[in-house]
N, C-alpha and C positions, 0 to 999 in steps of 0.2 A: 505493500500499500504505499509505503514511504516513497519508491520511485514513481509512482502516480500522480502525486501532490503537486508537482509543476506542471503538469500536463492540466490537470482539473482547474490548478488555479489560473492558466491560461485560457481554459475555454471559458472562465468566471468571466474574465477581463474581456474575452472577445464577445461574450453574450450581452456584457454591460453595454460596450462601443454600440452593438447592432439592435439593441432594444430601447435604450433611453429617448424616450419624446419619438417614438416609432412614428407616430401618427401625425407629427408638427415637420418633422425634416427628414426629407426633403418639404418643403412649404404646403405641397400640395400633389394631386394624383396627376400623371401624364395621361394621355386619350388611352394608350395600351395598359395603364395600371388599370383605370376604373374599366374598360371593357373585361378586364381578366376578373375583375372582381363582380361585375354585374353577371356575367356569363355564369361564374360559380353559385351567384345568388338563384339564377335562372336553374340551374341544374339541381338545386338544391330545394327549389319550390317547385319544378315540374318534371324532372330528370330530361330535359330538353334546354338547348340553348339560346340564344335570343330569337336565332331564325328559325326555330321549332323541330330542329334534328335531334333526334332520339341519342344521348349520351353520345356524344361524337369522339373521335380522337383527335380529328382535326378541325378547329374551331375557323368558320369565316372570317369572324371579327369584321374589319373595314373593310374585306374582301380580298384580304393579304393572306389569308388562311394558314394559322397558328396552329403548330402543333399543341395539344392540349394538357399537358401532362398539368401544369401551372395551375391552370385553373380546377382540377380535381384536388391538387393540394389546398389550394384557398377554399374548399366548400367545407371542412371542419372547421376554420378557423371563422368564416362568415356566421355558421350556423351559433358557433360559440358566444362571438364577440358582437356580432349585427353586420350590415353593409356599412362598414366605413375603412378609412384609411389603415388603421392599424393591422385591422382582419386580411385586408388584401396583402399588407409587406409582410407579414408575421410569416409565411411559408419562406421566404427569400431570407429571410436574417436567420432563420432555425439553419435552414441549408448554409449560409455563410458560418455560421458556428461549425456545424457539420463538415464542410469543407475544411477547417482547421485542423479537425482530426483525422481526416481524408490525407491531408499533407506528411502531417507526423507517422502515420505508418508509410508512408510512402518512402519520405525522406531515408527512414530508417530501413525500408528494405534495399533501397539503392546503394546506400551508402551504412551498412550494417559495423562495419567498424569504426566509424568517425564518431566517437564520442570522450567527453572528459572526465577525469574523476579524481576525487578526492578523498581524503579521511571519511567526511560528513557526506559527500554529495556526488552526482554521477549524473553528467547532463549528455544525452544523445542529441545527434544533430536533427532528429525529427522534434523535438524539443524546442531547439532554438530556431526552426525555420516554422514550428506553428507560433510561436511568438511573435517571429517577423511578419506572418502573413496576419495575426491579432490584429494588429496595430497599422496594418497598409493600409494608406487613404484609397488607394484604387478598390480593395475588396470591401472596405467599410461603407463605402459611397453606393457600390452596387449589392451589397447586402442589406441596406435600408432601401431600397424600392422594390417594387414589386418585377424584378428581373428575370426573364425566363433563361437567361445566361449564365446565372450567378446559380440557378440550381444545376445547369448542363455541366459547368464546372466541377463543381462539389461529384457528382453524379461519374463523371469521365474520370477522375482521380480516385472514387472507390474503384472503379473498373479497372485500373492500371494495375491499382493494387493488387486486387484480388488475384489479377492475371500470374502475375510474378510470384505470387505466395500458392497458385496454384501448383506449381513445379513439387513443393513438398507438401500440401493439402488439395488431395484431387477435387473436390466438390466446391473448392473456391473457384475453380473454371464457371460453375453455373454460376455462383455469385458476379463473377464478371461480367458473364454475359449478360445478367438480369441487370445490371445498370448500365450496360452498353445500349440495353435495348431500351431503358428509360430515357437515354438522352437523346435517341432517334425520335422520341415525343415528348419533348421538349423544347427544343431549339433548330430553327432550320439548318444553323451549320453544322449541326453533327453528322448529318448526313455527308460531309466532304469529313470533318474531323476525326470522327469515330473510326472510320473504315482506315482510314491513313494510318491513326494509333495502334492498328491490330495491323497493316503491311509493317508496319516495324518491328512488332512482336514477332513474326517470322524473319525478318532479315535478321534479327542481332541474336535471337533465341529460336534459332532452326534448329540445333542437335538437340535442345534440350525439349524443344515441341516433338520432335520425334521418338525422342525416349518416352516421353511422357504419354504419347498417343495412345496405347494402347490401356494402360491403365485409367487415362480418363476415360475412353468410351467403353471400359467396362463397370462402369458404373451408368445405371438407367437414367439416374437424374441428370446426368452429365446431357447424355443421348437426347432426352428431351428437350434441354436448356439449349442445345446448339438447334436442334431443328425450330425451335422456337423463335429464336434468335433471327436464322437465316431469312425464316418466312416473312417478319416484321421488316426485316430490312429489304428485300426483295418488292413487300407491298408499299414502303415506303419511297424507294425506289424510284419505283414503275411512277408513283403518282406525283415526283418532279416532271417527271416528262411527260405523262399523257393525261394529267388533270389538272384542274385550276389549283390543287395544293401545293402546286410550284410554281405559282407568281409571284411570289416573292424573292424566291430563289433566282427565278427567272430575270426578274427584272432590276433586281437590285445588285448584280455579279459585275465584273467589268467588263466581261464580254459582251453585254449586252449595250454598251455604248459603242454605237457605230456610226460617227460621224463621216464626211467625205474624205478619204485621207488626201493630205496636201504632197503633191506631186512635183519631182524634179526629171524631168523627161529630157533624154538624151536621144537624140537622131542622128544613125549615123549616116542612112540613106533615106533621105524626102519621102523617096519613091517607093521604099519598103516597109510597109507596116511593123512586119517582125523584129525591127531596129529601134522599137520604140521601149524603154525599158521605165519601169515605175520602181522608185526606190523609197517612197514611203506608201505602204501598203496597210491595210488593215491590220496584220500579222505582227508587224513591228509597232505601230501605234499600241496595240493592244499590250506588247512587250513592254513599251515605255511605260505604261501606265501601271501593269503591276509592280516593276521595278522601282517606280516613284513611290508608290505607296507602302511597299516594302519599308523603304529606307525612312520614309516620315513616319510611320508604327514604330521605328525602334531608335529615333532620334533621341539626344539628350536633350533635345528643346521641348519633346514630348514627354520623356518620361521622368525628369527631375525639375522642368521649370513648367509655368502654364502652357509655353508653346502656341501654337495658332490653331487651338482644337475649336472645331466647328460650333459644337455644340456645348452650352454649359452644363447640359444634362446628363455629358458622358464623364465628367470629373468634378473635383472639389473648387473651387473658384481661385484663383492665384496660385494655384498648386499643380505639380504636375502627378504623374501617376504613383508615383514612388517620392520618399522624403529625397531632398537633394543629398543627403548624408548618406542615402544608399549605394549612391554612388561608387564611395570609398568602400563597401561591404561587398559590393560586384566586383569591383578590381582585384580585394583581394581574394575572395572567393573563387575568380579565375586563376590567382596563381596558385592556390591550393590544389584545383582540379587537375593544374599540369603537372603537380607532385604524386598526384595518387594514381595507383599503377592502373594502366588501360587495361579494362576488361568489359565484357558486355554490359554492364549496369553503367559506366561512365557514357560508354558509346550513346547508348540507348539516351540517358540524361540528356546528354548535348543536340541530339538529332529531335527531340520532345521540346528541348527551347527553340531549337530552330523552326518545329511544325507548328509553334503554336501562336506564329506570327504570319501564316499562311490564311487565315480568313479574313483577315483586316487587309491582306495584298489584294484578293481575288473581287472584294467589295467595290460599288461605284464612288462611294464616297473617300474624299482622299485621305481621310485620317478615320478611323472607328475603334475608339476607346471599348466598346460594345464587344464587337465579334472578335475583339483581341482579347479579352478578358482572362481566358486560361493562360495566357502566357504569365500569369501572377504568379501560379505555381511552381513550374519551373525555376522563376526569375527569385521567386523568394527562397528554393532551395541554395541557390548561386549566393544569395544574401546570408543565408545560416553557414555556409561553408565559409564565407569573409568575418562572420563573426566570430565562427569556430578559431579560426586562423589567428584572430585577434587575442581570444582567449586562451591562447595554446601559446604564446608569445612572452615577451617581457613585461613586466607588470607596468611599466612605466608608460608605455601606448595605451594601455587600457585605465589608468588615469587621466591619461591626456583626453582620449578621443570619448570616454564614454560619457561623461557630463553634456560635450558639445551634441551627441549624438541625442542623450535626452532632452535636450534645450530645442531642437530641430523637432522632433516627436510632440512635445507638449506645445510648439508652436502651432504644427499642423494639424494638431485636435482640436486647439483653442479656435482655430480659424475656422473649420467646418464648423464644429456646435454652436459656435457664439457670435459666427459675423457672414455667414455664408447665406442666410437666408434671402436677404436682397438680390444677391446676384443670380441665386438658384430661381426666384420665383416667376420670373418671364418664359423659361424654359420648362416648368416644370405647370404652366396653366392657371397661375395663381391668380384669384379673381372668380372662377365659374361656383364655385360653392357658395360663396356670399352673394353671387345672382341668382343661383335657384333657390338659396334662403328669402331671398326679396320675394320672389314670385309665390314660392310657398304661404308666404305672411301677407300678403296682399293680390286677395283674390278680384280677378279680372276677367270681361268678356273675351279677350283676346291678348296674346302676347306674340311680340316679335322679337326675335334674338338674332345678332350678327351670326353669319357663320364663318366669318373671316378669319376667325382661329383655328377651325377644323372640327369638324364633329362633335357640335356642341349637344347634339340627341344623346349622347351617352352619357354625359353629367347629368342630364336632367332623368335620364332612367335611373342612374347611381342614387344620386342624392334624393329623390323623392320616393325612391324603394317602390318603383313602378311596377304594377304586377305584370310577371312576367307572363303567364298564361296569355291575358289583356293583350300584350304588346306583338306576341306570337302572333296572333289573329288579324293584327294589321297588316303585317305582311308591308312594312312600310319603307324597308331598305330598297336604294335605287341603286344597282350595279352601274360602275359607269366605265369598264372596262378593266387592265390589267390593275392590281391593287388598287383600286378605288372604289367608294360608294359614298353614300350621303341618304340623309333622312329627313324630308323637304317638313314635315307635319306630322304632331304629336297630341290627338286631343284638340285643344286650341292656342297650342303654342306651334309658332312657324321659324322655322330657322332660315332667313335670308337676309340679305342686305337691306336697308332703308332708307328714305329721306328725310329731310326736315317738312317738305311737304306731308308726307305720311303721318309726321306727328301733330300737325296742325289741323288733318282734317279726318283722322280716325280715334273716336270716341271709346273711354273705357279701353284704353290700351297699353300695357307694358312695352316700353321700347327699351332693348340693351342692347348697345350698341359701342363703338370706339368713337374717339375723335374724329374720326373720318366720317361717320354717321352724324352725331349730335357733336357740333364743333363750338370751339371757343366762344365765340359771338351770339350762338344759341342763349336767345332769351327765356329765363326759367321764370319769370314774372309773365306770362303770357295767360289770358285767361282760362284757357282750354286745360293749364297744365294743374294735375291736381299734387303731385309730387315728383320728387326728384332725388337722385343719389348717385355720388361719385364712388367708384370702388375702385382704389388704389393698390399699388403694389407697394410692399415694406418700405420701399424708399420715398414715396408719396407719389411716385408718378403714374401717370392714369392709364387704367387698364378698360374697365368698363364704366359707361356713362349708362343711368336708367332713368329715362322718364315715363312718369302715367299721369295719362289723359283724363279727363274727367266722363263721368256717363253723360 
């Protein structure tokens, strides 16, 4: 038990950092979080999703077809805590803590001889890696939102660990395939990354796999596990290419972007059409895009500074994905890694480190801290190796570097928990809850709500706890092609743009818009105005403006 006290303490620390004020930070729900929560509520109440499909594995959502494991994870928490921010995010927070346990197991499995001993204490590399991940800003941030990628990262880490341990414990193969199967039901990028992880297994552990093949398949449980995994993989793989479930994967990858390439044309003979050479073609263009994204996603600017991150939603404002001081740990870790005897575990770890950045390199966005989240697992093993090297070196370095690191850590945590709300509010669609609360508190003949921010209907369903059975019968969702759709009307609520002329002519109506709809020079003292309200971001910048007209 004494050996487990350190791990238990780390897990309690991780839980505190991921659960404290979970419903309030981030300051509001994104569209995807809201959709996950409402669909969980719909499954709970009717066993059908918002579109009326019975217990689906793939959810249509806004037309982008999400793997549905997270929705089912949210059903128990919604049943216990109600349809609210905390309940929707709780599964991700729990899996964030479980991810630290998974990393502890994996690090010790890959590097079992890397531990420190003293008369009173023994510290393994797994415990150091677990501590590093527990306080990692990238992992904390994604554990505090309803991010399917966070659950996927934990599941894949467990799958890798159980595969490696299956060489000594046969039935761990079934556990590995079970967790791998769940990754495919959790996140779109798993259809790429999970198979590649298993390809690495065969590449580096081929002899062990051959030696264990008969013991594995002599167990009926393993045979069933292999068959079910293959059937699930083939079914989901077919869905990517032959059904609408592959929409998002098809539209968001870098190869879907096909502009007309610029061309440098060389003519050797003007009369010979075969002498025309195209130097800039689609293959060259796509290759450049992949390489540029690869370097963008591993740049020091992104990892250790704020960088040019496209969305505040994908990181802690004014910070990189790691602490600045982590650059030192990673450098020391690389040094230690070169000293470790080369074996399959070391080769596999390095390949896993490289493999983790592939999803972000193939996406259409120039930067993707979402799709690259799995990188946090091998990267924190590397950080742990660096910390291990320091702890096993001269005491003077420990005395000098430890206080600096603690200051860096405290600064980062303070920045996130005490100062980030105002920066994150716009990206997390702050203001929808307050707008819906106004609608609930002020009955009117009609409500017109702007759709400029996208998908306002899902917030109305969520915050009014709209009866899922009633909504399913409406069939109000309008498909608009790949990965797109909208709802125009629910009962007396309309979702579209409006003008000042509409406010002046429509009676007993609540208008909810932006500065573009209700301008700064609008006269709130007009005789037809019954009430008005401004909903501002935490930094007092305007988000919604609400006007209610008289009957």
